[in-house]
C-alpha positions in Angstrom: 38.7 10.3 35.5 39.5 9.1 39.1 35.8 9.6 40.0 34.9 7.4 37.2 37.4 4.7 38.2 36.1 5.1 41.9 32.7 4.3 40.7 33.6 1.5 38.1 31.4 -1.5 38.7 32.7 -4.5 40.9 31.5 -8.0 40.7 29.0 -8.2 43.6 25.4 -7.9 44.0 25.5 -4.5 45.5 28.1 -2.1 44.2 30.7 -1.0 46.7 32.0 2.6 46.4 35.8 3.1 47.0 36.0 -0.2 49.0 32.9 0.5 51.1 30.1 -2.0 50.6 26.5 -1.2 51.9 25.4 -4.0 54.2 28.9 -5.5 54.5 31.4 -2.8 55.7 31.2 -1.6 59.3 32.0 2.0 60.8 35.3 1.0 62.0 36.5 0.2 58.4 35.3 3.5 57.0 37.2 5.4 59.8 40.4 3.3 59.3 40.1 4.2 55.3 39.2 7.8 55.5 40.0 9.0 59.1 37.7 11.2 61.1 34.8 12.7 59.1 34.0 16.4 59.0 30.9 15.8 60.8 28.9 13.0 62.6 25.2 13.5 62.8 22.7 11.3 64.6 19.2 11.0 63.3 17.0 8.3 64.5 18.7 5.0 64.6 21.5 6.3 62.1 24.8 7.9 62.4 25.9 9.8 59.3 29.6 10.2 58.9 29.9 13.3 56.4 33.3 13.9 54.6 33.4 17.4 53.0 35.5 20.7 53.2 39.2 20.0 54.0 38.2 16.1 54.5 36.4 15.8 51.3 37.0 12.7 49.3 38.7 12.6 45.8 36.0 13.0 43.1 33.3 14.2 45.5 32.1 17.4 47.0 30.8 15.4 49.8 30.5 11.8 50.9 28.3 10.4 53.5 28.4 7.0 55.2 25.0 6.2 56.9 25.6 3.7 59.8 23.0 1.8 61.6 23.0 1.3 65.4 25.0 -1.9 65.2 27.7 -0.1 63.3 27.1 -1.4 60.0 27.1 0.9 56.9 23.5 0.8 55.2 24.2 3.5 52.4 26.7 5.4 51.0 25.7 8.8 49.2 28.2 10.8 47.2 27.8 14.3 45.8 30.2 14.5 42.7 32.8 17.0 42.2 32.0 16.9 38.4 28.8 15.9 36.9 28.6 12.6 34.8 26.7 12.5 31.5 24.3 9.7 30.7 26.5 7.9 28.4 29.2 7.4 31.3 26.5 6.3 33.7 25.1 3.8 31.1 28.9 2.8 30.5 29.1 1.9 34.2 25.9 0.3 35.0 23.8 -0.1 31.9 20.4 0.9 31.3 18.6 1.7 34.3 15.9 -0.7 35.8 13.8 2.3 36.6 13.5 5.8 35.8 11.7 8.0 38.3 11.8 11.3 40.1 11.8 12.9 43.4 8.2 13.8 44.1 9.1 17.0 46.0 11.4 18.4 43.7 10.8 16.5 40.4 14.4 15.6 40.3 15.1 12.8 37.8 16.6 9.6 39.4 17.6 6.5 37.6 17.6 3.2 39.8 19.6 0.1 39.2 17.9 -2.3 41.5 20.3 -5.4 41.3 23.2 -3.2 42.3 21.4 -1.0 44.7 22.4 2.2 42.9 20.4 5.4 42.5 21.7 8.1 40.1 20.4 11.6 40.8 20.3 14.1 37.9 20.9 18.0 38.2 17.6 19.7 37.7 19.6 22.0 35.3 20.6 19.1 33.1 24.2 19.5 33.6 24.4 15.7 34.4 24.5 13.3 37.4 25.2 15.1 40.5 25.0 12.3 43.3 24.8 8.8 43.4 23.6 6.5 46.3 24.9 2.9 47.0 22.6 0.5 49.2 22.3 -3.2 49.3 20.0 -4.5 46.6 17.0 -6.5 48.1 15.0 -9.5 46.8 11.2 -9.3 46.7 8.9 -12.2 47.5 9.4 -13.4 44.0 13.0 -13.5 44.0 13.4 -10.3 41.8 16.0 -8.0 43.1 14.9 -4.4 44.1 16.8 -1.5 45.4 16.5 -0.3 49.0 14.0 2.6 48.5 15.7 5.9 47.7 15.0 8.7 50.1 15.8 12.5 50.0 16.6 15.1 52.4 18.7 18.3 52.9 16.7 21.1 51.1 15.2 18.8 48.6 18.4 18.4 46.4 19.9 15.2 45.5 20.6 12.6 47.8 19.3 9.3 48.9 19.4 8.3 52.5 17.9 9.2 55.6 16.6 12.7 56.6 20.1 13.5 57.5 21.3 13.5 54.0 22.6 17.0 53.5 23.4 18.7 50.1 26.9 20.4 49.9 
């Protein structure tokens, strides 16, 4: 239940997770709120702060905060401790704006463009196993679109840079 509360919708264009709002929150705020991460991985222009093992955050197996060179959080990826069912996801975010899949693994993904949320479903059908939070973005016509989802780390769920690891 606490994981659901942490994922509850907030009144903002992009959905924050646990008080961390991609595109707004900086690395110093993440460190102040959660302490030192389990790992810091540098990939390209990003630093990925990973909280897992003894430092894992409540309701997750792992949480990742992708930080750009300016120190701004650009994406939050969480791997859930317990899968969410479709009804719970729709209760939090509504009907997905887009249903797609990860080409390399055929993993089902629901995308919520205005909120910048992507939901990654377990291939075994057990439920949503990971969520990614990014700032939504607007196309030339004024329509809000999500930041493109990416995968990494063995082809399992995850949105983010190639530094995304699966727990």
